[in-house]
C-alpha positions in Angstrom: 5.4 -5.3 4.6 2.3 -4.0 2.7 1.6 -7.6 1.3 2.5 -9.3 -1.9 1.3 -7.8 -5.3 -2.2 -8.8 -5.9 -3.0 -12.0 -7.2 0.6 -13.1 -7.5 1.0 -16.9 -7.9 4.0 -18.8 -6.4 7.6 -18.2 -7.6 7.5 -21.4 -9.7 4.4 -20.5 -11.6 5.2 -16.9 -12.2 8.8 -17.8 -13.4 7.4 -20.4 -15.9 5.3 -17.7 -17.4 8.2 -15.1 -17.6 10.8 -17.5 -19.2 8.2 -17.9 -22.4 8.4 -14.2 -22.9 11.4 -13.9 -25.2 11.4 -10.2 -25.3 11.5 -10.0 -21.6 14.5 -12.4 -21.6 16.4 -10.5 -24.3 16.0 -7.2 -22.5 17.1 -8.8 -19.2 20.0 -10.6 -20.6 21.5 -7.6 -22.2 21.0 -5.3 -19.6 22.3 -7.6 -16.6 25.4 -8.9 -18.7 26.3 -5.0 -19.6 25.9 -3.9 -15.7 27.9 -6.8 -14.4 30.7 -6.6 -17.0 31.1 -2.9 -16.1 30.9 -3.6 -12.2 33.6 -6.2 -12.4 35.9 -3.7 -14.3 35.3 -0.8 -11.8 35.8 -3.1 -8.7 39.2 -4.5 -10.4 40.6 -0.8 -10.0 40.8 -1.1 -6.2 43.6 -3.2 -4.7 41.9 -3.1 -1.5 38.4 -4.3 -2.4 38.2 -7.4 -0.2 39.2 -5.1 2.8 36.5 -2.7 1.8 34.1 -5.3 1.7 35.2 -6.9 5.0 35.1 -3.6 6.8 31.5 -2.8 5.5 30.3 -6.2 6.7 31.7 -5.4 10.2 30.6 -1.9 10.3 26.9 -3.2 9.4 27.1 -6.1 12.1 28.3 -3.6 14.6 25.6 -1.2 13.9 22.9 -4.2 14.0 24.1 -5.4 17.6 23.7 -1.9 18.9 21.0 -0.7 16.8 19.0 0.5 19.9 21.4 2.6 20.8 22.4 4.1 17.4 18.6 4.7 16.7 18.2 6.8 19.7 21.3 8.9 18.7 19.8 9.5 15.0 16.4 10.6 16.8 18.4 13.1 19.3 20.7 14.6 16.2 17.7 14.8 14.0 15.7 16.6 16.5 18.4 18.9 17.6 18.9 20.1 14.1 15.3 21.2 13.8 13.9 17.9 12.2 10.9 15.7 13.8 11.3 11.9 14.2 8.3 9.6 13.8 8.3 5.7 14.5 6.4 3.3 12.3 5.9 -0.3 13.5 4.6 -1.3 10.3 3.4 -0.3 6.7 0.1 0.9 7.8 1.4 3.1 10.4 4.1 4.7 8.2 1.4 5.3 5.5 -0.8 7.0 8.0 2.0 8.9 9.4 3.3 10.2 5.7 -0.4 11.2 4.5 -1.3 13.0 7.7 1.9 15.2 7.2 0.9 15.9 3.9 -2.6 16.9 4.5 -1.3 19.3 7.1 0.3 21.2 4.4 -2.7 21.6 2.4 -1.0 20.4 -0.5 -2.6 17.3 -2.7 0.6 16.7 -4.7 4.2 15.5 -4.0 7.2 14.5 -5.7 9.2 11.5 -4.8 12.8 10.4 -4.9 13.4 6.9 -5.8 12.7 4.7 -2.6 12.7 0.9 -2.1 11.2 1.7 1.6 8.0 3.6 0.0 7.6 0.9 -2.6 7.8 -1.7 0.2 4.8 -0.1 2.2 2.7 0.7 -0.8 2.9 4.6 0.0 1.8 5.7 -3.5 -1.4 3.9 -3.3 -2.0 4.7 0.2 -1.6 8.4 -0.7 -3.8 8.1 -3.8 -6.5 6.7 -1.4 -6.4 9.9 0.4 -6.5 12.1 -2.7 -2.9 12.9 -2.8 -1.1 12.4 -6.1 2.6 11.3 -5.8 4.8 11.6 -8.8 8.1 9.7 -9.4 10.9 11.5 -10.6 13.5 8.9 -11.1 13.6 8.3 -15.0 13.0 4.5 -14.5 10.4 4.9 -11.9 8.7 7.3 -14.1 8.7 4.8 -16.8 7.2 2.1 -14.6 4.6 4.6 -13.3 3.3 6.1 -16.5 3.2 2.5 -17.9 1.1 1.3 -14.8 3.6 -1.1 -14.3 5.7 -2.6 -11.3 9.6 -2.2 -10.7 11.4 -5.4 -11.7 14.9 -4.6 -10.5 16.4 -2.7 -7.4 18.4 -0.4 -9.3 17.0 0.0 -12.9 13.0 -0.6 -12.1 12.2 -0.8 -15.9 15.0 -3.0 -16.8 12.3 -5.1 -18.5 11.6 -2.5 -21.0 13.2 -1.6 -24.3 13.5 1.7 -25.8 10.8 1.1 -28.2 8.5 0.3 -25.4 9.5 3.4 -23.5 8.8 5.6 -26.5 5.3 4.2 -26.8 4.4 4.8 -22.9 5.8 8.4 -23.3 3.6 8.9 -26.3 0.4 7.5 -24.8 0.7 8.1 -21.3 2.5 11.5 -20.5 -0.3 13.6 -21.5 -2.5 12.3 -18.6 0.1 13.0 -16.0 1.3 16.4 -16.9 3.2 17.8 -19.9 2.6 15.5 -23.1 5.6 14.0 -25.1 6.9 15.9 -27.7 5.6 15.3 -31.2 7.7 12.8 -33.1 9.5 11.4 -30.4 11.8 8.5 -31.3 13.4 5.9 -29.1 16.8 7.6 -29.1 18.1 7.8 -25.5 18.7 11.5 -25.6 15.3 12.3 -26.9 13.6 10.0 -24.2 15.7 11.6 -21.4 14.8 15.2 -22.7 11.2 14.2 -22.8 11.2 13.0 -19.0 13.3 16.1 -18.2 10.7 18.6 -19.7 7.7 16.5 -18.0 9.3 16.4 -14.7 10.5 20.0 -14.5 7.0 21.7 -14.2 6.5 19.2 -11.3 9.8 20.0 -9.5 8.9 23.9 -9.7 5.4 23.5 -8.5 5.8 21.1 -5.9 5.8 22.0 -2.1 6.0 18.6 -0.5 8.9 16.1 -1.4 9.1 12.7 -0.1 12.4 10.6 -0.1 14.2 7.4 1.3 17.6 7.4 2.3 20.8 5.3 1.4 22.5 6.0 4.8 21.9 7.8 8.0 24.9 9.1 10.1 24.1 8.7 13.7 26.6 10.9 15.0 25.2 14.0 13.2 21.5 13.0 11.9 22.5 13.5 8.6 20.8 11.7 5.8 22.5 10.5 2.4 20.9 9.9 -1.1 22.9 8.8 -3.8 21.6 8.9 -7.4 22.7 9.3 -11.1 20.3 11.9 -12.6 19.8 14.7 -10.1 15.9 14.2 -9.8 16.8 13.4 -6.1 18.6 16.7 -5.6 15.7 18.6 -7.0 13.2 16.8 -4.7 15.3 17.5 -1.8 16.0 20.8 -2.1 13.1 22.8 -3.8 10.1 21.7 -1.6 9.2 23.3 1.5 8.3 20.3 3.3 10.8 17.0 3.2 9.3 13.5 4.4 12.1 10.8 4.7 10.8 7.2 5.0 13.7 5.1 6.0 14.3 1.4 7.3 16.0 1.3 10.8 18.7 -0.6 9.4 20.2 2.0 7.2 22.2 3.8 10.3 26.0 3.9 10.0 27.5 5.2 13.2 30.0 8.1 12.0 31.1 9.7 8.9 34.2 7.6 8.9 32.0 4.7 8.4 30.1 6.2 5.7 33.4 6.6 3.6 33.6 3.0 3.2 30.1 2.7 1.7 30.6 5.5 -0.4 33.3 3.7 -2.2 31.5 0.1 -2.5 28.0 1.2 -3.3 28.7 3.1 -6.5 31.1 0.7 -7.9 28.5 -2.3 -7.1 25.7 -0.7 -8.3 26.3 1.8 -11.6 29.9 0.6 -12.0 30.9 4.2 -11.3 33.7 5.5 -8.9 31.4 7.8 -7.4 27.7 8.8 -8.0 27.3 11.9 -9.9 25.0 13.1 -7.2 25.5 12.5 -3.5 23.2 14.5 -1.5 23.5 15.0 2.2 21.1 17.0 4.5 20.8 17.4 8.3 17.7 18.8 9.8 16.3 22.1 8.2 17.6 25.0 6.2 19.1 27.9 8.3 18.1 31.4 7.7 14.9 33.3 6.8 12.3 32.2 4.3 13.9 32.2 1.0 17.5 31.9 2.0 19.4 28.7 1.5 18.7 25.3 0.0 16.5 22.5 1.5 13.4 22.2 3.6 11.8 24.4 6.0 10.1 21.5 7.7 11.8 18.0 7.8 10.3 14.5 8.9 12.0 11.3 9.3 9.9 8.4 9.6 12.0 5.4 11.0 10.3 2.2 9.7 10.4 -1.1 11.1 8.0 -3.2 9.2 9.4 -6.6 10.0 13.1 -5.5 10.7 13.2 -6.4 14.2 11.9 -9.8 13.9 14.5 -10.3 11.2 17.1 -8.9 13.5 16.1 -11.5 16.0 17.2 -14.3 13.7 21.0 -15.0 14.0 21.5 -16.5 10.6 18.7 -14.4 8.7 19.8 -10.9 10.1 22.7 -10.7 7.7 20.2 -9.6 5.1 19.8 -6.4 6.8 23.4 -5.7 5.9 22.0 -5.1 2.3 22.9 -1.6 0.9 20.6 -2.1 -2.1 23.2 -2.2 -4.6 21.7 -5.1 -6.9 24.7 -6.4 -7.9 23.6 -9.9 -6.9 20.6 -9.5 -9.5 23.0 -8.8 -12.1 25.0 -12.2 -11.8 21.9 -14.5 -10.8 21.0 -17.0 -13.6 17.3 -17.3 -12.0 16.7 -13.7 -12.0 18.3 -13.2 -15.5 15.7 -15.6 -17.0 12.7 -15.1 -14.8 12.9 -11.3 -14.1 12.0 -9.3 -11.2 8.1 -9.5 -11.3 8.1 -13.4 -10.6 9.5 -12.8 -7.0 6.0 -10.8 -6.1 8.0 -8.2 -4.2 9.6 -4.8 -4.6 12.9 -6.7 -3.7 13.6 -9.1 -6.3 16.3 -11.5 -7.1 18.7 -13.1 -4.6 18.3 -10.5 -2.0 14.5 -10.5 -2.4 14.4 -14.2 -1.9 15.8 -14.0 1.8 14.6 -10.6 2.5 10.9 -10.8 1.6 10.0 -14.0 3.5 11.7 -12.5 6.5 9.9 -9.1 6.4 6.5 -10.4 5.5 6.9 -14.3 7.0 6.4 -17.3 5.0 2.7 -17.7 5.7 1.7 -16.8 1.8 2.5 -19.3 -0.8 4.7 -16.9 -2.8 6.8 -15.9 0.5 7.2 -19.8 1.2 8.5 -20.5 -2.4 11.1 -17.6 -2.6 13.8 -19.4 -0.6 13.6 -22.0 -3.3 14.1 -19.5 -6.2 17.8 -20.1 -6.5 20.5 -22.7 -7.7 22.7 -22.1 -4.7 25.3 -21.5 -7.2 27.0 -18.8 -4.6 27.4 -16.1 -7.4 25.4 -13.5 -5.3 27.8 -14.0 -2.3 30.9 -13.5 -4.6 29.7 -10.2 -5.6 28.1 -8.8 -2.4 29.9 -5.6 -1.1 29.0 -6.3 2.4 29.5 -10.1 2.1 25.9 -11.5 2.7 26.0 -15.1 2.6 22.7 -15.4 0.5 23.1 -19.1 0.0 23.2 -19.7 3.8 20.3 -17.7 4.4 18.3 -19.5 1.5 18.9 -23.0 3.1 18.3 -21.6 6.4 14.6 -20.2 5.3 14.3 -23.4 3.5 14.5 -25.3 6.8 12.1 -22.9 8.4 9.6 -23.4 5.6 9.7 -27.2 5.9 10.3 -27.5 9.7 7.3 -25.2 10.8 7.1 -21.9 9.1 7.9 -18.7 11.0 8.4 -18.0 14.6 5.6 -16.2 16.2 4.9 -15.0 19.8 1.8 -16.5 21.6 1.7 -14.9 25.1 5.0 -15.5 26.7 6.1 -18.4 24.6 7.6 -18.3 20.9 6.4 -21.4 18.9 6.7 -22.4 15.3 3.4 -21.8 13.1 2.4 -25.2 11.2 4.1 -25.1 7.7 2.0 -25.3 4.4 3.1 -27.9 1.7 6.2 -30.0 1.9 4.2 -32.8 3.7 6.0 -35.5 1.3 9.4 -34.1 2.1 8.9 -34.1 5.7 7.6 -37.6 5.4 10.7 -38.6 3.6 13.0 -36.9 6.2 11.1 -38.8 9.0 11.6 -42.0 7.1 15.2 -41.5 6.6 15.6 -40.7 10.2 13.8 -43.9 11.2 15.9 -46.1 8.8 19.4 -44.4 9.9 18.7 -45.0 13.8 18.0 -48.9 12.8 20.8 -50.5 11.3 19.2 -53.8 10.7 16.5 -52.1 8.8 19.1 -50.0 6.7 20.9 -53.0 5.7 17.7 -54.7 4.5 16.8 -51.7 2.7 19.9 -51.4 0.8 19.9 -54.9 -0.2 16.5 -54.6 -1.5 17.4 -51.5 -3.4 20.4 -53.3 -5.1 18.6 -56.3 -6.3 15.6 -54.4 -7.6 18.0 -51.7 -9.4 17.0 -52.9 -12.8 13.3 -51.6 -11.8 14.2 -48.4 -10.7 12.8 -45.4 -12.9 15.2 -42.7 -14.0 12.9 -40.1 -12.8 10.8 -39.4 -9.6 6.9 -39.9 -10.1 4.6 -37.3 -8.9 5.7 -34.0 -7.3 9.2 -35.3 -7.6 9.2 -34.5 -11.4 10.0 -31.0 -10.6 13.5 -31.9 -9.2 14.3 -35.0 -11.6 12.7 -33.5 -14.8 16.3 -31.9 -15.7 18.2 -34.7 -13.5 18.8 -38.5 -13.6 18.4 -40.4 -10.5 21.7 -41.6 -9.3 22.2 -45.4 -10.3 22.0 -47.9 -7.3 25.1 -49.8 -6.8 25.0 -53.8 -7.7 25.5 -54.2 -4.0 25.6 -52.3 -0.7 28.9 -51.0 0.8 28.7 -53.3 3.6 28.3 -56.4 1.6 31.0 -55.5 -0.7 33.4 -54.8 2.3 32.4 -58.0 3.8 33.0 -59.9 0.5 36.4 -58.3 -0.2 37.8 -57.6 3.1 36.1 -60.0 5.3 35.0 -57.2 7.4 38.2 -56.5 8.7 39.2 -53.1 10.0 42.6 -52.5 8.4 43.0 -49.2 9.9 44.1 -50.8 13.0 
């Protein structure tokens, strides 16, 4: 990925600051509870939800196992339909490709469909550095952009803002980006939506270049799919003459029949709708002479790796690549509800971000090493995931990676573990436990000493251990070790024989 947000501290420090913001917590609590309750009702309508969930999991796992074959199939199909495929190994390469393609059109403005992949690589900032202005057209993304803010939710990027804050942003910032907000704008949702519609309409009609991501790519035809609720995406996909789509290599589904599964599970898991109001699909470029038909005259697909191949190599962690970005896990997570999305230091917040970001970026930074610990391991995220990603399993797996030695890196022909930063006390404790458990005499002596000194034991841990025991009492040590109790009451006999 392009890196963490500049200056972001590790998750515990960022979360500690966030939970003091009562307005933020109120906004998050109201929004997440509303969304998850609606989702639960929408899912309950389907008797075969469990079967759809399992089907989605299997389709994704099959595709990931044969990703090389399906990627080549996508390239062949897109090329045959008149598009051009570009391969980007990382964020810098993807940004360079997109910037060059825009510059070749002679344009200095682009309109964008909401896209996690372009946020991941920092595309807007890269284009701005080249003198190209990128305008977000999704309502929530527009709010974030106008407010010089950062997204805090996968589905609802401005979830941390309330209506009054949005009204103030529109009043003060819209005129700097284009059409100003209407006089006397209130915080009524209909008025806010109309102000955004008027502001964006002039950009849609003027733009010659559109940039998008994609929710899915259908390998058998090279068709890309975007699902949305507002219609802004369809404007970006059909009006500009040039369309550039930046898509992660894991977004492939093999066939149209496979796509049908996800068009049932994604809307219900994200917006709690039976079907998205707008499901846009395009294959290559438009047919006919200039001025005839909808869609772009030139289409470019940028296939983005940016850490995905490394993630694919991890047998446990690769299940994160099943993610269809529905955000259901965020809406049930007690940690996200209280800390908000900004504390995760990534465009992927919440439980999925806690396992995806450290794999795409590695665990070398302080914040990425802390993300696998940003969870209570309650399992609610796994229960709602429409593709059955076992997020708690991956969290524990990544914690082990952080403690044991950080990410695996290639040095010549060898794969080695980089030394882990921090967690020295935890590693020392594990080494001491291993030494004691392999020496019965030492273990017996230690147990007896612990029992006889039990009255002196503190109820909380000192030093760094306070972070764990600050909200938990240490379990009391029994008056005598089990071995001594067994010897005293049973004479050491094995009564099972």
